[in-house]
All heavy atoms as a GROMACS GRO file, in nm:
protein
  579
    1ASP      N    1   7.523  11.468   8.853
    1ASP     CA    2   7.639  11.539   8.906
    1ASP      C    3   7.747  11.438   8.945
    1ASP      O    4   7.721  11.346   9.021
    1ASP     CB    5   7.593  11.624   9.025
    1ASP     CG    6   7.705  11.707   9.083
    1ASP    OD1    7   7.730  11.816   9.033
    1ASP    OD2    8   7.764  11.659   9.181
    2SER      N    9   7.867  11.455   8.895
    2SER     CA   10   7.975  11.360   8.921
    2SER      C   11   8.017  11.359   9.067
    2SER      O   12   8.058  11.257   9.120
    2SER     CB   13   8.096  11.390   8.832
    2SER     OG   14   8.146  11.518   8.860
    3GLU      N   15   8.004  11.471   9.136
    3GLU     CA   16   8.039  11.476   9.279
    3GLU      C   17   7.946  11.387   9.361
    3GLU      O   18   7.989  11.317   9.451
    3GLU     CB   19   8.035  11.620   9.329
    3GLU     CG   20   8.092  11.636   9.469
    3GLU     CD   21   8.103  11.781   9.510
    3GLU    OE1   22   8.148  11.863   9.428
    3GLU    OE2   23   8.066  11.810   9.624
    4GLU      N   24   7.819  11.386   9.330
    4GLU     CA   25   7.723  11.298   9.397
    4GLU      C   26   7.757  11.152   9.372
    4GLU      O   27   7.750  11.069   9.461
    4GLU     CB   28   7.580  11.327   9.349
    4GLU     CG   29   7.521  11.452   9.408
    4GLU     CD   30   7.503  11.444   9.558
    4GLU    OE1   31   7.457  11.341   9.609
    4GLU    OE2   32   7.536  11.543   9.625
    5LEU      N   33   7.795  11.119   9.250
    5LEU     CA   34   7.831  10.981   9.216
    5LEU      C   35   7.953  10.936   9.296
    5LEU      O   36   7.956  10.824   9.346
    5LEU     CB   37   7.859  10.971   9.066
    5LEU     CG   38   7.895  10.834   9.012
    5LEU    CD1   39   7.777  10.738   9.029
    5LEU    CD2   40   7.932  10.844   8.865
    6LEU      N   41   8.051  11.021   9.312
    6LEU     CA   42   8.173  10.986   9.384
    6LEU      C   43   8.149  10.959   9.531
    6LEU      O   44   8.224  10.887   9.594
    6LEU     CB   45   8.279  11.095   9.368
    6LEU     CG   46   8.343  11.105   9.230
    6LEU    CD1   47   8.436  11.225   9.223
    6LEU    CD2   48   8.418  10.979   9.195
    7LYS      N   49   8.045  11.014   9.588
    7LYS     CA   50   8.017  10.995   9.730
    7LYS      C   51   7.985  10.850   9.764
    7LYS      O   52   7.997  10.808   9.876
    7LYS     CB   53   7.903  11.086   9.775
    7LYS     CG   54   7.942  11.231   9.780
    7LYS     CD   55   7.828  11.318   9.826
    7LYS     CE   56   7.869  11.464   9.826
    7LYS     NZ   57   7.762  11.551   9.869
    8ASN      N   58   7.944  10.769   9.666
    8ASN     CA   59   7.912  10.629   9.689
    8ASN      C   60   8.034  10.538   9.681
    8ASN      O   61   8.026  10.422   9.716
    8ASN     CB   62   7.804  10.582   9.591
    8ASN     CG   63   7.673  10.654   9.617
    8ASN    OD1   64   7.638  10.679   9.731
    8ASN    ND2   65   7.602  10.686   9.512
    9TYR      N   66   8.145  10.587   9.630
    9TYR     CA   67   8.266  10.507   9.615
    9TYR      C   68   8.356  10.524   9.735
    9TYR      O   69   8.352  10.624   9.805
    9TYR     CB   70   8.343  10.549   9.489
    9TYR     CG   71   8.274  10.507   9.362
    9TYR    CD1   72   8.208  10.600   9.284
    9TYR    CD2   73   8.277  10.375   9.320
    9TYR    CE1   74   8.145  10.562   9.167
    9TYR    CE2   75   8.214  10.336   9.203
    9TYR     CZ   76   8.149  10.429   9.126
    9TYR     OH   77   8.087  10.392   9.012
   10SER      N   78   8.441  10.424   9.756
   10SER     CA   79   8.542  10.431   9.861
   10SER      C   80   8.672  10.482   9.802
   10SER      O   81   8.703  10.456   9.685
   10SER     CB   82   8.567  10.293   9.922
   10SER     OG   83   8.451  10.247   9.985
   11ARG      N   84   8.749  10.551   9.884
   11ARG     CA   85   8.884  10.594   9.844
   11ARG      C   86   8.981  10.511   9.926
   11ARG      O   87   8.974  10.507  10.047
   11ARG     CB   88   8.905  10.742   9.872
   11ARG     CG   89   9.048  10.784   9.840
   11ARG     CD   90   9.067  10.930   9.862
   11ARG     NE   91   8.984  11.001   9.764
   11ARG     CZ   92   8.988  11.132   9.745
   11ARG    NH1   93   9.069  11.206   9.816
   11ARG    NH2   94   8.910  11.188   9.655
   12VAL      N   95   9.073  10.442   9.856
   12VAL     CA   96   9.170  10.355   9.921
   12VAL      C   97   9.308  10.419   9.906
   12VAL      O   98   9.352  10.448   9.795
   12VAL     CB   99   9.170  10.214   9.856
   12VAL    CG1  100   9.274  10.125   9.920
   12VAL    CG2  101   9.030  10.152   9.866
   13THR      N  102   9.375  10.442  10.019
   13THR     CA  103   9.510  10.497  10.019
   13THR      C  104   9.602  10.396  10.086
   13THR      O  105   9.580  10.358  10.201
   13THR     CB  106   9.515  10.631  10.097
   13THR    OG1  107   9.417  10.720  10.042
   13THR    CG2  108   9.652  10.694  10.088
   14ILE      N  109   9.703  10.353  10.012
   14ILE     CA  110   9.800  10.256  10.064
   14ILE      C  111   9.926  10.332  10.101
   14ILE      O  112   9.980  10.407  10.019
   14ILE     CB  113   9.830  10.147   9.961
   14ILE    CG1  114   9.700  10.075   9.922
   14ILE    CG2  115   9.934  10.049  10.014
   14ILE    CD1  116   9.711   9.991   9.798
   15ILE      N  117   9.971  10.313  10.226
   15ILE     CA  118  10.088  10.382  10.276
   15ILE      C  119  10.194  10.275  10.304
   15ILE      O  120  10.183  10.201  10.400
   15ILE     CB  121  10.055  10.462  10.403
   15ILE    CG1  122   9.938  10.558  10.374
   15ILE    CG2  123  10.177  10.538  10.452
   15ILE    CD1  124   9.849  10.582  10.492
   16GLY      N  125  10.292  10.265  10.214
   16GLY     CA  126  10.392  10.158  10.227
   16GLY      C  127  10.327  10.023  10.208
   16GLY      O  128  10.232  10.009  10.131
   17ALA      N  129  10.376   9.922  10.280
   17ALA     CA  130  10.319   9.787  10.272
   17ALA      C  131  10.249   9.749  10.402
   17ALA      O  132  10.214   9.634  10.423
   17ALA     CB  133  10.428   9.686  10.239
   18GLU      N  134  10.229   9.848  10.491
   18GLU     CA  135  10.178   9.814  10.623
   18GLU      C  136  10.056   9.895  10.668
   18GLU      O  137  10.001   9.867  10.773
   18GLU     CB  138  10.289   9.824  10.727
   18GLU     CG  139  10.400   9.724  10.698
   18GLU     CD  140  10.504   9.716  10.808
   18GLU    OE1  141  10.497   9.798  10.901
   18GLU    OE2  142  10.589   9.627  10.800
   19ASP      N  143  10.016   9.995  10.592
   19ASP     CA  144   9.898  10.075  10.630
   19ASP      C  145   9.806  10.089  10.510
   19ASP      O  146   9.853  10.112  10.398
   19ASP     CB  147   9.938  10.216  10.673
   19ASP     CG  148  10.018  10.220  10.803
   19ASP    OD1  149  10.036  10.114  10.864
   19ASP    OD2  150  10.062  10.329  10.840
   20ILE      N  151   9.677  10.079  10.535
   20ILE     CA  152   9.578  10.106  10.430
   20ILE      C  153   9.465  10.188  10.492
   20ILE      O  154   9.408  10.149  10.594
   20ILE     CB  155   9.529   9.976  10.362
   20ILE    CG1  156   9.433  10.009  10.249
   20ILE    CG2  157   9.468   9.880  10.461
   20ILE    CD1  158   9.408   9.892  10.156
   21TRP      N  159   9.439  10.302  10.434
   21TRP     CA  160   9.336  10.395  10.482
   21TRP      C  161   9.221  10.390  10.381
   21TRP      O  162   9.242  10.411  10.262
   21TRP     CB  163   9.394  10.535  10.491
   21TRP     CG  164   9.299  10.638  10.542
   21TRP    CD1  165   9.232  10.730  10.467
   21TRP    CD2  166   9.258  10.661  10.676
   21TRP    NE1  167   9.153  10.808  10.547
   21TRP    CE2  168   9.167  10.768  10.677
   21TRP    CE3  169   9.289  10.600  10.797
   21TRP    CZ2  170   9.107  10.815  10.793
   21TRP    CZ3  171   9.230  10.648  10.912
   21TRP    CH2  172   9.140  10.754  10.910
   22ILE      N  173   9.101  10.359  10.430
   22ILE     CA  174   8.985  10.349  10.341
   22ILE      C  175   8.879  10.448  10.388
   22ILE      O  176   8.834  10.440  10.503
   22ILE     CB  177   8.929  10.206  10.338
   22ILE    CG1  178   9.039  10.110  10.290
   22ILE    CG2  179   8.807  10.198  10.246
   22ILE    CD1  180   9.003   9.965  10.300
   23GLU      N  181   8.843  10.539  10.299
   23GLU     CA  182   8.739  10.637  10.328
   23GLU      C  183   8.608  10.587  10.267
   23GLU      O  184   8.607  10.530  10.160
   23GLU     CB  185   8.776  10.772  10.267
   23GLU     CG  186   8.906  10.829  10.323
   23GLU     CD  187   8.951  10.950  10.246
   23GLU    OE1  188   8.882  11.054  10.253
   23GLU    OE2  189   9.054  10.939  10.176
   24ASN      N  190   8.498  10.609  10.340
   24ASN     CA  191   8.365  10.568  10.296
   24ASN      C  192   8.356  10.416  10.285
   24ASN      O  193   8.323  10.360  10.183
   24ASN     CB  194   8.329  10.634  10.162
   24ASN     CG  195   8.182  10.621  10.130
   24ASN    OD1  196   8.099  10.604  10.218
   24ASN    ND2  197   8.149  10.629  10.003
   25TYR      N  198   8.387  10.347  10.396
   25TYR     CA  199   8.398  10.200  10.393
   25TYR      C  200   8.270  10.126  10.427
   25TYR      O  201   8.262  10.006  10.402
   25TYR     CB  202   8.510  10.154  10.488
   25TYR     CG  203   8.469  10.155  10.632
   25TYR    CD1  204   8.428  10.039  10.695
   25TYR    CD2  205   8.469  10.272  10.705
   25TYR    CE1  206   8.388  10.039  10.826
   25TYR    CE2  207   8.430  10.274  10.835
   25TYR     CZ  208   8.390  10.158  10.896
   25TYR     OH  209   8.350  10.160  11.026
   26LYS      N  210   8.171  10.185  10.485
   26LYS     CA  211   8.042  10.125  10.523
   26LYS      C  212   8.052  10.035  10.648
   26LYS      O  213   8.026  10.081  10.755
   26LYS     CB  214   7.977  10.048  10.408
   26LYS     CG  215   7.963  10.125  10.279
   26LYS     CD  216   7.859  10.234  10.288
   26LYS     CE  217   7.838  10.297  10.152
   26LYS     NZ  218   7.845  10.438  10.152
   27ALA      N  219   8.092   9.906  10.633
   27ALA     CA  220   8.093   9.815  10.747
   27ALA      C  221   8.195   9.702  10.728
   27ALA      O  222   8.233   9.672  10.616
   27ALA     CB  223   7.954   9.754  10.767
   28ILE      N  224   8.235   9.641  10.839
   28ILE     CA  225   8.324   9.524  10.836
   28ILE      C  226   8.236   9.400  10.834
   28ILE      O  227   8.150   9.382  10.920
   28ILE     CB  228   8.416   9.521  10.960
   28ILE    CG1  229   8.505   9.644  10.962
   28ILE    CG2  230   8.500   9.392  10.960
   28ILE    CD1  231   8.585   9.660  11.090
   29LEU      N  232   8.258   9.311  10.735
   29LEU     CA  233   8.181   9.187  10.724
   29LEU      C  234   8.255   9.069  10.785
   29LEU      O  235   8.194   8.981  10.846
   29LEU     CB  236   8.147   9.156  10.578
   29LEU     CG  237   8.062   9.259  10.505
   29LEU    CD1  238   8.038   9.214  10.362
   29LEU    CD2  239   7.929   9.280  10.578
   30GLU      N  240   8.387   9.064  10.766
   30GLU     CA  241   8.470   8.957  10.821
   30GLU      C  242   8.599   9.018  10.872
   30GLU      O  243   8.649   9.115  10.814
   30GLU     CB  244   8.504   8.851  10.716
   30GLU     CG  245   8.387   8.768  10.670
   30GLU     CD  246   8.431   8.664  10.569
   30GLU    OE1  247   8.520   8.583  10.600
   30GLU    OE2  248   8.376   8.665  10.458
   31TYR      N  249   8.654   8.960  10.980
   31TYR     CA  250   8.773   9.017  11.041
   31TYR      C  251   8.858   8.906  11.099
   31TYR      O  252   8.812   8.830  11.183
   31TYR     CB  253   8.731   9.114  11.152
   31TYR     CG  254   8.844   9.190  11.218
   31TYR    CD1  255   8.859   9.324  11.197
   31TYR    CD2  256   8.932   9.125  11.302
   31TYR    CE1  257   8.960   9.396  11.259
   31TYR    CE2  258   9.035   9.195  11.364
   31TYR     CZ  259   9.050   9.330  11.342
   31TYR     OH  260   9.151   9.398  11.401
   32SER      N  261   8.981   8.894  11.051
   32SER     CA  262   9.080   8.804  11.112
   32SER      C  263   9.217   8.867  11.090
   32SER      O  264   9.229   8.970  11.024
   32SER     CB  265   9.074   8.664  11.050
   32SER     OG  266   9.129   8.666  10.919
   33GLU      N  267   9.321   8.805  11.144
   33GLU     CA  268   9.457   8.858  11.126
   33GLU      C  269   9.506   8.840  10.983
   33GLU      O  270   9.603   8.903  10.943
   33GLU     CB  271   9.554   8.791  11.223
   33GLU     CG  272   9.537   8.837  11.365
   33GLU     CD  273   9.649   8.786  11.456
   33GLU    OE1  274   9.737   8.713  11.409
   33GLU    OE2  275   9.647   8.822  11.574
   34GLU      N  276   9.440   8.753  10.906
   34GLU     CA  277   9.481   8.727  10.768
   34GLU      C  278   9.391   8.791  10.663
   34GLU      O  279   9.429   8.800  10.547
   34GLU     CB  280   9.486   8.575  10.741
   34GLU     CG  281   9.598   8.503  10.811
   34GLU     CD  282   9.565   8.471  10.956
   34GLU    OE1  283   9.448   8.440  10.984
   34GLU    OE2  284   9.655   8.479  11.040
   35MET      N  285   9.268   8.834  10.702
   35MET     CA  286   9.175   8.887  10.603
   35MET      C  287   9.072   8.979  10.669
   35MET      O  288   9.018   8.947  10.773
   35MET     CB  289   9.102   8.772  10.533
   35MET     CG  290   9.017   8.814  10.416
   35MET     SD  291   8.844   8.840  10.459
   35MET     CE  292   8.791   8.674  10.492
   36ILE      N  293   9.050   9.093  10.605
   36ILE     CA  294   8.943   9.183  10.648
   36ILE      C  295   8.858   9.213  10.524
   36ILE      O  296   8.910   9.262  10.424
   36ILE     CB  297   8.998   9.313  10.710
   36ILE    CG1  298   9.080   9.280  10.836
   36ILE    CG2  299   8.884   9.411  10.740
   36ILE    CD1  300   9.148   9.399  10.900
   37ARG      N  301   8.730   9.178  10.532
   37ARG     CA  302   8.636   9.200  10.421
   37ARG      C  303   8.540   9.312  10.461
   37ARG      O  304   8.477   9.307  10.566
   37ARG     CB  305   8.559   9.073  10.389
   37ARG     CG  306   8.464   9.089  10.271
   37ARG     CD  307   8.383   8.963  10.243
   37ARG     NE  308   8.463   8.843  10.239
   37ARG     CZ  309   8.528   8.797  10.131
   37ARG    NH1  310   8.520   8.864  10.019
   37ARG    NH2  311   8.596   8.686  10.136
   38LEU      N  312   8.528   9.412  10.374
   38LEU     CA  313   8.439   9.526  10.399
   38LEU      C  314   8.316   9.515  10.311
   38LEU      O  315   8.319   9.453  10.204
   38LEU     CB  316   8.514   9.656  10.372
   38LEU     CG  317   8.644   9.674  10.451
   38LEU    CD1  318   8.714   9.801  10.407
   38LEU    CD2  319   8.620   9.674  10.600
   39SER      N  320   8.208   9.577  10.353
   39SER     CA  321   8.081   9.567  10.280
   39SER      C  322   8.079   9.639  10.147
   39SER      O  323   7.989   9.621  10.068
   39SER     CB  324   7.966   9.618  10.368
   39SER     OG  325   7.985   9.755  10.394
   40ASN      N  326   8.180   9.720  10.119
   40ASN     CA  327   8.187   9.790   9.990
   40ASN      C  328   8.269   9.711   9.888
   40ASN      O  329   8.329   9.768   9.799
   40ASN     CB  330   8.244   9.930  10.009
   40ASN     CG  331   8.378   9.929  10.080
   40ASN    OD1  332   8.421   9.827  10.133
   40ASN    ND2  333   8.443  10.042  10.082
   41ASP      N  334   8.270   9.578   9.903
   41ASP     CA  335   8.336   9.486   9.809
   41ASP      C  336   8.487   9.502   9.804
   41ASP      O  337   8.549   9.481   9.701
   41ASP     CB  338   8.277   9.501   9.668
   41ASP     CG  339   8.130   9.467   9.664
   41ASP    OD1  340   8.088   9.378   9.740
   41ASP    OD2  341   8.057   9.529   9.585
   42ILE      N  342   8.548   9.537   9.917
   42ILE     CA  343   8.693   9.544   9.928
   42ILE      C  344   8.737   9.439  10.029
   42ILE      O  345   8.680   9.429  10.138
   42ILE     CB  346   8.742   9.684   9.972
   42ILE    CG1  347   8.704   9.788   9.867
   42ILE    CG2  348   8.892   9.683   9.998
   42ILE    CD1  349   8.735   9.930   9.909
   43CYS      N  350   8.838   9.360   9.991
   43CYS     CA  351   8.890   9.257  10.079
   43CYS      C  352   9.042   9.274  10.087
   43CYS      O  353   9.109   9.280   9.984
   43CYS     CB  354   8.853   9.119  10.025
   43CYS     SG  355   8.878   8.989  10.144
   44ILE      N  356   9.094   9.282  10.210
   44ILE     CA  357   9.237   9.301  10.233
   44ILE      C  358   9.293   9.172  10.290
   44ILE      O  359   9.238   9.118  10.387
   44ILE     CB  360   9.264   9.418  10.331
   44ILE    CG1  361   9.212   9.549  10.272
   44ILE    CG2  362   9.412   9.432  10.362
   44ILE    CD1  363   9.083   9.592  10.326
   45TYR      N  364   9.401   9.121  10.230
   45TYR     CA  365   9.468   9.000  10.276
   45TYR      C  366   9.607   9.036  10.324
   45TYR      O  367   9.672   9.123  10.267
   45TYR     CB  368   9.479   8.898  10.162
   45TYR     CG  369   9.347   8.848  10.111
   45TYR    CD1  370   9.284   8.909  10.004
   45TYR    CD2  371   9.284   8.740  10.172
   45TYR    CE1  372   9.162   8.864   9.957
   45TYR    CE2  373   9.162   8.694  10.125
   45TYR     CZ  374   9.102   8.756  10.017
   45TYR     OH  375   8.981   8.712   9.971
   46GLY      N  376   9.653   8.968  10.429
   46GLY     CA  377   9.787   8.993  10.479
   46GLY      C  378   9.816   8.913  10.604
   46GLY      O  379   9.755   8.810  10.630
   47GLN      N  380   9.910   8.964  10.683
   47GLN     CA  381   9.949   8.902  10.808
   47GLN      C  382   9.940   9.006  10.920
   47GLN      O  383   9.971   9.123  10.898
   47GLN     CB  384  10.092   8.849  10.800
   47GLN     CG  385  10.113   8.739  10.698
   47GLN     CD  386  10.259   8.703  10.685
   47GLN    OE1  387  10.346   8.788  10.691
   47GLN    NE2  388  10.285   8.574  10.667
   48ASN      N  389   9.898   8.960  11.037
   48ASN     CA  390   9.887   9.047  11.155
   48ASN      C  391   9.803   9.172  11.128
   48ASN      O  392   9.836   9.281  11.174
   48ASN     CB  393  10.026   9.087  11.206
   48ASN     CG  394  10.110   8.968  11.243
   48ASN    OD1  395  10.061   8.874  11.306
   48ASN    ND2  396  10.235   8.969  11.204
   49LEU      N  397   9.696   9.156  11.051
   49LEU     CA  398   9.608   9.269  11.021
   49LEU      C  399   9.528   9.308  11.144
   49LEU      O  400   9.482   9.222  11.219
   49LEU     CB  401   9.512   9.234  10.906
   49LEU     CG  402   9.574   9.199  10.771
   49LEU    CD1  403   9.464   9.162  10.673
   49LEU    CD2  404   9.658   9.313  10.718
   50SER      N  405   9.511   9.437  11.163
   50SER     CA  406   9.424   9.485  11.270
   50SER      C  407   9.372   9.624  11.234
   50SER      O  408   9.429   9.693  11.150
   50SER     CB  409   9.499   9.491  11.405
   50SER     OG  410   9.603   9.585  11.400
   51VAL      N  411   9.264   9.662  11.298
   51VAL     CA  412   9.206   9.795  11.277
   51VAL      C  413   9.270   9.888  11.378
   51VAL      O  414   9.255   9.871  11.499
   51VAL     CB  415   9.053   9.791  11.292
   51VAL    CG1  416   8.996   9.932  11.284
   51VAL    CG2  417   8.990   9.701  11.186
   52GLU      N  418   9.344   9.985  11.328
   52GLU     CA  419   9.416  10.080  11.414
   52GLU      C  420   9.326  10.197  11.452
   52GLU      O  421   9.332  10.247  11.563
   52GLU     CB  422   9.541  10.130  11.340
   52GLU     CG  423   9.622  10.232  11.414
   52GLU     CD  424   9.705  10.173  11.528
   52GLU    OE1  425   9.710  10.050  11.543
   52GLU    OE2  426   9.764  10.252  11.602
   53GLU      N  427   9.242  10.239  11.357
   53GLU     CA  428   9.155  10.355  11.380
   53GLU      C  429   9.027  10.334  11.300
   53GLU      O  430   9.030  10.282  11.189
   53GLU     CB  431   9.228  10.481  11.332
   53GLU     CG  432   9.160  10.610  11.368
   53GLU     CD  433   9.244  10.730  11.326
   53GLU    OE1  434   9.368  10.724  11.335
   53GLU    OE2  435   9.183  10.829  11.283
   54ILE      N  436   8.916  10.375  11.357
   54ILE     CA  437   8.788  10.357  11.288
   54ILE      C  438   8.693  10.471  11.326
   54ILE      O  439   8.689  10.514  11.441
   54ILE     CB  440   8.727  10.218  11.321
   54ILE    CG1  441   8.610  10.185  11.230
   54ILE    CG2  442   8.689  10.208  11.466
   54ILE    CD1  443   8.567  10.040  11.238
   55THR      N  444   8.624  10.524  11.224
   55THR     CA  445   8.518  10.623  11.248
   55THR      C  446   8.395  10.572  11.175
   55THR      O  447   8.395  10.464  11.118
   55THR     CB  448   8.558  10.763  11.195
   55THR    OG1  449   8.560  10.758  11.052
   55THR    CG2  450   8.692  10.808  11.248
   56SER      N  451   8.291  10.651  11.171
   56SER     CA  452   8.169  10.608  11.101
   56SER      C  453   8.191  10.600  10.950
   56SER      O  454   8.117  10.531  10.880
   56SER     CB  455   8.054  10.704  11.134
   56SER     OG  456   8.087  10.835  11.094
   57ASP      N  457   8.293  10.668  10.897
   57ASP     CA  458   8.317  10.672  10.752
   57ASP      C  459   8.452  10.614  10.709
   57ASP      O  460   8.467  10.571  10.595
   57ASP     CB  461   8.308  10.815  10.699
   57ASP     CG  462   8.170  10.873  10.714
   57ASP    OD1  463   8.072  10.802  10.686
   57ASP    OD2  464   8.159  10.990  10.756
   58ASP      N  465   8.552  10.618  10.797
   58ASP     CA  466   8.688  10.584  10.760
   58ASP      C  467   8.744  10.473  10.847
   58ASP      O  468   8.703  10.457  10.963
   58ASP     CB  469   8.780  10.706  10.772
   58ASP     CG  470   8.728  10.827  10.697
   58ASP    OD1  471   8.664  10.807  10.592
   58ASP    OD2  472   8.752  10.939  10.743
   59ILE      N  473   8.840  10.398  10.791
   59ILE     CA  474   8.903  10.289  10.866
   59ILE      C  475   9.051  10.283  10.828
   59ILE      O  476   9.086  10.299  10.711
   59ILE     CB  477   8.831  10.155  10.840
   59ILE    CG1  478   8.884  10.046  10.929
   59ILE    CG2  479   8.837  10.115  10.694
   59ILE    CD1  480   8.799   9.919  10.926
   60LEU      N  481   9.137  10.265  10.928
   60LEU     CA  482   9.280  10.247  10.906
   60LEU      C  483   9.316  10.105  10.947
   60LEU      O  484   9.295  10.067  11.063
   60LEU     CB  485   9.362  10.348  10.988
   60LEU     CG  486   9.514  10.330  10.984
   60LEU    CD1  487   9.568  10.346  10.843
   60LEU    CD2  488   9.582  10.426  11.080
   61ILE      N  489   9.366  10.028  10.853
   61ILE     CA  490   9.405   9.889  10.878
   61ILE      C  491   9.556   9.883  10.871
   61ILE      O  492   9.618   9.936  10.778
   61ILE     CB  493   9.342   9.796  10.773
   61ILE    CG1  494   9.189   9.801  10.786
   61ILE    CG2  495   9.394   9.653  10.788
   61ILE    CD1  496   9.114   9.736  10.673
   62ILE      N  497   9.617   9.818  10.972
   62ILE     CA  498   9.762   9.804  10.973
   62ILE      C  499   9.798   9.655  10.974
   62ILE      O  500   9.715   9.570  11.008
   62ILE     CB  501   9.826   9.876  11.094
   62ILE    CG1  502   9.778   9.816  11.226
   62ILE    CG2  503   9.800  10.025  11.088
   62ILE    CD1  504   9.856   9.861  11.346
   63GLY      N  505   9.919   9.626  10.937
   63GLY     CA  506   9.969   9.490  10.929
   63GLY      C  507  10.044   9.475  10.798
   63GLY      O  508  10.060   9.570  10.722
   64LYS      N  509  10.092   9.355  10.772
   64LYS     CA  510  10.166   9.330  10.648
   64LYS      C  511  10.064   9.303  10.537
   64LYS      O  512  10.006   9.195  10.529
   64LYS     CB  513  10.260   9.213  10.664
   64LYS     CG  514  10.350   9.195  10.546
   64LYS     CD  515  10.464   9.104  10.577
   64LYS     CE  516  10.549   9.094  10.451
   64LYS     NZ  517  10.688   9.085  10.481
   65ILE      N  518  10.040   9.402  10.451
   65ILE     CA  519   9.943   9.392  10.344
   65ILE      C  520  10.002   9.308  10.231
   65ILE      O  521  10.108   9.339  10.177
   65ILE     CB  522   9.904   9.532  10.289
   65ILE    CG1  523   9.866   9.629  10.401
   65ILE    CG2  524   9.797   9.520  10.181
   65ILE    CD1  525   9.743   9.596  10.477
   66LYS      N  526   9.931   9.202  10.192
   66LYS     CA  527   9.976   9.115  10.084
   66LYS      C  528   9.897   9.140   9.955
   66LYS      O  529   9.953   9.137   9.847
   66LYS     CB  530   9.959   8.967  10.123
   66LYS     CG  531  10.045   8.924  10.239
   66LYS     CD  532  10.186   8.906  10.194
   66LYS     CE  533  10.267   8.836  10.302
   66LYS     NZ  534  10.405   8.822  10.266
   67ASN      N  535   9.765   9.162   9.970
   67ASN     CA  536   9.680   9.170   9.851
   67ASN      C  537   9.553   9.247   9.886
   67ASN      O  538   9.502   9.237   9.997
   67ASN     CB  539   9.645   9.028   9.806
   67ASN     CG  540   9.581   9.023   9.670
   67ASN    OD1  541   9.597   9.113   9.589
   67ASN    ND2  542   9.506   8.918   9.646
   68ILE      N  543   9.501   9.320   9.788
   68ILE     CA  544   9.372   9.388   9.801
   68ILE      C  545   9.287   9.346   9.682
   68ILE      O  546   9.332   9.356   9.568
   68ILE     CB  547   9.387   9.540   9.803
   68ILE    CG1  548   9.479   9.582   9.918
   68ILE    CG2  549   9.251   9.608   9.815
   68ILE    CD1  550   9.526   9.725   9.909
   69GLU      N  551   9.168   9.296   9.710
   69GLU     CA  552   9.077   9.256   9.602
   69GLU      C  553   8.953   9.342   9.603
   69GLU      O  554   8.900   9.374   9.708
   69GLU     CB  555   9.036   9.109   9.618
   69GLU     CG  556   9.147   9.012   9.589
   69GLU     CD  557   9.100   8.868   9.594
   69GLU    OE1  558   8.979   8.843   9.607
   69GLU    OE2  559   9.188   8.780   9.587
   70PHE      N  560   8.909   9.378   9.484
   70PHE     CA  561   8.784   9.452   9.465
   70PHE      C  562   8.688   9.356   9.399
   70PHE      O  563   8.707   9.318   9.284
   70PHE     CB  564   8.808   9.577   9.379
   70PHE     CG  565   8.908   9.671   9.439
   70PHE    CD1  566   9.042   9.660   9.410
   70PHE    CD2  567   8.866   9.768   9.527
   70PHE    CE1  568   9.135   9.746   9.468
   70PHE    CE2  569   8.958   9.856   9.586
   70PHE     CZ  570   9.093   9.844   9.556
   71GLU      N  571   8.586   9.314   9.472
   71GLU     CA  572   8.497   9.208   9.424
   71GLU      C  573   8.384   9.263   9.339
   71GLU      O  574   8.348   9.375   9.348
   71GLU     CB  575   8.442   9.132   9.543
   71GLU     CG  576   8.554   9.072   9.627
   71GLU     CD  577   8.506   9.015   9.759
   71GLU    OE1  578   8.398   9.054   9.808
   71GLU    OE2  579   8.577   8.929   9.811
   0.00000   0.00000   0.00000
């Protein structure tokens, strides 16, 4: 079932150049003002990065987003 398969993926929504909303993110592995690495192989690079909102499934990162890498 394709719906079951999609539940394992993260959804990344970029709002302008300063907000990134990630659904189904799992966990934070590394955290600094220049880089936030998540356990679902997503790494966000920028300046003045911080976690604005966090739940068990979703995370909102704010700051000047420079680059997003999918490892």
